[in-house]
C-alpha atoms as one frame of an Amber mdcrd trajectory, in Angstrom:
protein
 -58.755-110.217-153.264 -62.385-110.076-152.237 -64.023-107.926-149.562 -63.680
-110.503-146.781 -59.968-110.965-147.432 -59.363-107.219-147.419 -61.292-106.774
-144.165 -59.413-109.658-142.566 -56.069-108.217-143.645 -57.007-104.769-142.335
 -58.113-106.291-139.017 -54.829-108.179-138.614 -52.775-105.059-139.383 -54.770
-103.003-136.863 -54.432-105.708-134.203 -50.687-105.950-134.856 -50.202-102.195
-134.526 -52.566-102.007-131.569 -50.687-104.830-129.844 -47.700-102.528-129.553
 -49.871 -99.875-127.935 -51.220-102.434-125.457 -47.714-103.687-124.698 -46.498
-100.171-123.899 -49.544 -99.430-121.759 -51.231 -96.830-123.964 -54.365 -98.985
-124.405 -55.925-101.962-122.712 -57.119-105.025-124.633 -60.828-104.141-124.432
 -60.236-100.630-125.794 -58.157-102.046-128.644 -60.942-104.452-129.643 -63.505
-101.639-129.600 -61.255 -99.351-131.645 -60.505-102.037-134.244 -64.212-102.850
-134.547 -65.075 -99.181-134.979 -62.418 -98.647-137.654 -63.596-101.723-139.575
 -67.235-100.606-139.355 -66.350 -97.154-140.685 -64.135 -98.599-143.426 -66.901
-100.985-144.515 -69.417 -98.153-144.647 -67.057 -95.919-146.616 -66.324 -98.739
-149.065 -70.061 -99.324-149.564 -70.676 -95.638-150.275 -67.722 -95.584-152.670
 -69.033 -98.585-154.617 -72.527 -97.119-154.866 -71.525 -93.814-156.410 -72.821
 -93.250-159.929 -69.650 -94.242-161.758 -69.308 -97.348-159.561 -72.847 -98.457
-160.369 -72.247 -97.917-164.081 -69.015 -99.937-163.950 -70.811-102.724-162.085
 -73.529-102.789-164.731 -70.942-102.955-167.489 -69.230-105.932-165.814 -72.579
-107.723-165.545 -73.280-106.999-169.203 -69.872-108.355-170.236 -70.448-111.495
-168.156 -73.735-112.108-169.981 -75.977-111.562-166.970 -79.441-110.585-168.234
 -81.203-107.453-167.033 -83.814-108.023-164.286
């Protein structure tokens, strides 16, 4: 799965769970959309920070080396 597929899956799960909250009157539709957007923005930022840690950068470089991608 790539990043877009994971984000799409997460969005659908959040909308599904949030739909129950809207149905029972805990949230309105606009609040649900804002909350889902905020969660996805935070998750994307956290994922970016996680990938850019030192060990993540080293692993990414090793994958590029194995794939035969030349150094810049």
